[in-house]
C-alpha positions in Angstrom: -17.4 -28.1 -9.6 -15.8 -29.9 -6.6 -19.0 -29.6 -4.6 -21.0 -31.1 -7.5 -18.6 -34.1 -7.7 -18.8 -34.5 -3.9 -22.6 -34.3 -3.9 -22.7 -37.3 -6.2 -20.9 -39.2 -3.5 -23.0 -37.8 -0.6 -19.8 -36.2 0.8 -19.5 -32.9 2.6 -18.8 -29.8 0.5 -15.3 -28.4 0.3 -14.1 -25.4 2.3 -13.1 -22.0 1.2 -9.4 -22.9 1.0 -9.8 -26.2 -0.8 -8.1 -25.1 -4.0 -5.1 -23.7 -2.2 -4.8 -26.9 0.0 -5.2 -29.1 -3.1 -2.3 -27.3 -4.9 -0.2 -27.7 -1.8 -0.7 -31.4 -1.8 0.2 -31.8 -5.5 4.0 -31.4 -6.0 3.7 -31.1 -9.8 1.4 -28.1 -9.6 2.7 -24.5 -9.2 0.9 -21.2 -8.6 1.8 -17.8 -9.9 0.6 -14.4 -8.7 -1.8 -12.7 -11.0 -1.6 -9.0 -11.6 -3.9 -6.5 -13.2 -3.8 -6.7 -17.0 -1.8 -3.9 -18.6 -3.5 -2.8 -21.8 -0.4 -0.9 -22.9 1.6 -4.1 -22.6 -1.1 -6.0 -24.4 -0.7 -3.9 -27.5 3.0 -4.9 -27.6 2.4 -8.7 -27.4 3.8 -10.5 -30.4 1.1 -12.4 -32.3 3.8 -15.0 -33.4 4.6 -15.8 -29.8 0.9 -16.2 -29.0 0.3 -18.3 -32.1 3.2 -20.6 -31.2 1.9 -21.0 -27.6 -1.6 -22.0 -28.7 -0.1 -24.4 -31.3 1.9 -26.0 -28.5 -1.3 -26.3 -26.4 -3.2 -27.8 -29.3 -0.5 -30.3 -30.1 -0.3 -31.3 -26.4 -4.0 -31.8 -26.2 -3.9 -34.0 -29.4 -0.8 -35.9 -28.3 -2.2 -36.9 -24.9 -5.9 -37.3 -26.0 -7.1 -34.6 -23.6 -10.8 -34.0 -23.9 -12.2 -30.5 -23.8 -14.3 -31.3 -20.7 -11.1 -32.2 -18.9 -9.6 -28.8 -19.4 -10.2 -26.4 -16.5 -9.3 -22.9 -15.5 -9.8 -21.4 -12.1 -8.7 -18.1 -10.7 -8.6 -16.8 -7.2 -10.7 -13.7 -6.9 -8.9 -10.5 -6.1 -8.6 -9.9 -2.3 
């Protein structure tokens, strides 16, 4: 996506580490290590906790007028 935005400006494409470097420059952003999903643990997840989390996300989106095309997810591939 970053390269598409840059192409519109006739700018050079981003490097392989652009996401990591971007996060480092943004003091409000944090990263967490991702681990393999544990299906045993998944069966124990509380639906109420999950429902409350998604309700909070939905309310935050509504409160700040966040559009769906402004919501992004990116993951670092396993090394």
